[in-house]
N, C-alpha and C positions, 0 to 999 in steps of 0.2 A: 485423854487430855492430860497435859503436864503443866503444873502451875509454876509460875515465876514467883519465887519468894524473896528474891533479892536482886537489886539493880543498882549499878554504880557507873558513873561516867569517869573513866580513867584518864582520858586524853581526848582531844577533839575527834569526834566520830568513833571513838573506841569505848565500848561498853563491856562491863562485867555483868553476867546474869547467873543467878543461882536457880537451878531448876530442880523441882522435887521429882526425883526419879530413883526410888530406892533400889530397884533391881540393877540399874546401871551402876549406881554408886557402890553397890556391894561387890561388883566384879571388876571394876575399872582398874587397869594397871598402867604404869608409865608407857607412853608411846602410842596409846590407843586413841580412837576418835569416835565421834557420834555423828549420826545423820539427823538433821532437824528439818521438819516440814511445818511451816508456820500455820497454814490453814488449808482448806479444801483445794484451793487453787495454787498452793505454794509449790515451789520446786525443792528438790533435795539440796540441802546445804551441809557439806561435810565440815566438821569443826573438831579440832583436836581438844582434848580435855585438859583444862587448866588445873583443876583440883576436884577432889571428891571427899565426901564425909559419910562413911558407912553408918554412923550412929544417927545422923540427921536425915540420911537418905537423899542427900543433895549432890548435884554435880555442877561445877562451875565452868562456864565457857566464856571466852573473851572474843568479841566480835568487832570488826571494823566495818562501818557502813561503807559499802563500795558499790552497791547495786540495788535493784528493786527489792530483791528477796531479803537481803540483810537489812535494808531500811525498814521493811515490814517487821522484822524480828526486833530491831532495836527501838522501834516505836512502841512496843509492848511495855506495859507497866507492871509493877508488883501486884499480884492478884489475878492478872490476866493468864490465859492458858495458851499453849501451842498444841497443834494436833498430834505431832509425832516427835519422839525423841528416842532414837534407836541406837543401841550400842551395849557394851563397848565393842567396837569393830577394829579390824586390823590386828596385826601381830604386835604384842608388847615388845618393849625394848629388850634386846638380847641379854643385857647385863643382869636382868633379874633371874636368869637361869644359870648364871655362872657360879662357880664355887666361891662362897663368900670370903673365905680366908685369902684366896688369891686376889679377889677384887679389892680387899682392904690394903693390899700392898701397892695399889696403883693410885696415880693422881690423874683425875679426869677433868678436862676442860669443857665446860658447857658454854656454847655461843648462841646467842639469840639476836634476831633483828626484827624491828617492828613488832607486830602482834605475835610473831614467832617466839617472842620472849615467854609468852604465857605457857605453852606446853613444856617448857624447860622446868617449870615449877614442880610438877609431880616427880620428875626425874631427880631433881636436886633434893627434894624431901626424902625420897626413897633411899638415895645414897647416903644422906646425912644420918638418917635413922639407923643405918647399918655401919656407921663409922668409916665411910669411904671419903677420902680427901677430894674436895672439888674446888676448882676456881671457876668463876662465872664471868663472862663478858657479855654485856648487852649493848645494843646499838640502836640509835634513833636519829631522826633528822636534826632535832634540837631538844632542848630541855623540856619543852611543852609536851613532847610525845613520849617521854620516859614513863614506863608503866611498871608497877609491881616492885619498885625499888625496896620498899619496906619489907615486903615478903621475903625477898632474896637476902636482905641483910639479917633477917632472923635465922637464916640457914648458914651463912658463911660471912666472915669478915673479908674474904677474898673476892669481893665483887668489884668489877671494873666496868664503868659505864663510859661508852664512847658516843660522842655526838658529831654529826657531820660538820656542824658550824662551830664547834668548840664552846657552845654556850653552857656546857656542863660536863665535868669529867674530862676524859681524854679527847683531844681534838683530832678527829679522823675516823676512818671506817673501822669496823671490827677487825678486819684483816691487819690493819696497822697496829691495833692494840695487841693482837696475838703475837705479832713479830716483836713488839716491845717487851712483852712478858717473857718471851723466850730469850731475848737479848739480856734481860735482867738475871738470867740464870735458872729460870723455871724449866723443869722437864715435865712433859705430859705423856702419859701412856696411851691416851686416846682423846679424841674430841668428838662431841656431839653437837651438831649445828642445825638450827631450825630457824627459818625465816623466809624472806622472799627468795625466789628461785635464783636470781642473779647474785644475791648475797651468798647463798650456799655454794654456788659455782666458784666464786672467787675465794671463799673460805677454804673449800676443798683444794683449790690450786695452791693456796698458801700453806696449808698443812701438809700437802704432798711434798712441797719443797723442804719443809721442816721435818719430814719423816714422822709425822704424827698420824696414826690410823684414825680415820674419820667416818662417822655415821651422819647421814643427813635424812631429814624427813620430807618426803615428796607429797605431803598433803596438799600443797597449792595447786596441783594439776588434777586432783580428784573431782568427780562430779556425782556419780550415783552411789559410789561406795560399795558396790557388789561385784564389780568386774564384768558386768554384762554390757555396759555401754562401750567399753574399749577406749574411752577418751583418755584414760590415765596410763596408757601403755608407755613404757619407758625401757630403754636399753641399758642393761647393767652387765658389764663384762661380756658384751656382744650377744647377750640373751635377752629376749623380750620378757618383761615382767609387768605386772599390774600393780600400781602404787597402793590401791585399796585392799587387795587381798594378799599380795605377796609382801607388802610393806605395812605402814608407810615408810619404814626406815630401811635404808640401804647403805652399802659401802660408798661413801662419797667420792672415792678415788676411781670408782669403776662406772659411775653414772655418766651417760652421754647427756650432759647438760644442754648442749646446743640443740639437740633434738627435743629435749623436754621443754625448753624455752619456746621453741616453735609450736609445740603442741599446746602449750598454755595459752598462746595467743589466738588459737583457732576460732574461738567464739566471741572475739572482741566486737565485731560488727553487730552480732545478734544481741549482745549485752547492751550496746549503745542504743539499739532500737527499743529494747524493753525499757531501759531507763527513760528514754524520751517519752514513750507511751505512758509510763507511770507518772511522769511529771505533768503531762497534759491532763491526765485524769484527776490528779490530786491538786493540781495547781501549785505543787511544791517544787523543790529543787534539791539536788544532792550537793 
C-alpha cells in the first residue's frame, strides 16, 4: 500500500497528489512514468511523473479526472492509500545521457499543453540545475486551467503562457506562441513537447517547418505500461514501436500521429460504458 501524503486541486478536475514511494522517488528520472492501481478492482493507470523528492521519499503526480479509474484516484484524500504504485518505468529523456558541456551550449524549448505541462517540470528542473538555457511555453483552454505557473517561474523568467481564449498571457495555441517566439529572433536547438496527442501533432508540424528537432511523449496512448497489451503500438520512421517500453519519448517529426490518434480512440465506447456504469452505481456524475 502507498500512502497519499499531499493533495491539491490545481484546476477544475485536475489534482496534484504526493505519494509516499521511496524506491520510486530514489530512481525517478525526467521522462519516466509510473503505473497506479487504486484498489483490488482497479485498472492500470499510466501517469507521467511531475516531481520527486529523494529525501522525503515522495513522488508527485498530476491527474485529470476523465473516467471511472481517475475519479476513484482523485476521490482519495490525504492519509488514504492506493494498492500499487509501480515505477519508474519507460526510458528517461535522452538529454540526461548527453555530454553536459555540449548541452550547455544549447537553448531548449519546452512546450506543454493541458496536464502535459506537469511532466515538463522534472525536465525543466534537471536542465536548470545543470545550467542549460530553457524557454517554456504552456497552453490551456483559459486562465482557469493554467497549472504550475509558480513552479515554472521559479525555474525561468522565460515562461510564456498561451490560452485559447486569450484570458491570460498569449492569445492563441502553443503553436502560435512558438512561431511568435521564433519571429522575435529566438533560436532553439531542440523542442520537447508533451500534451494531448493532437497538440503534439501540430507542435511537431510547426517545429518541422521551423527546423527545430522535436521530441514528443506518447504517454497518452499507453494502457498497461509493459508492452504486453500492444495497445500503445506506434509507427516511428516506418518502424513499429511500443510507447511504454521503447519510449515514451520519440522523435516527433518521425511519429505517425494519424495512426496514433486512431489508436488512442479505440476504447472510447468501452470507456463510456464504464463511466455510465460507475455513475449508476454511485449516483454521481463526471
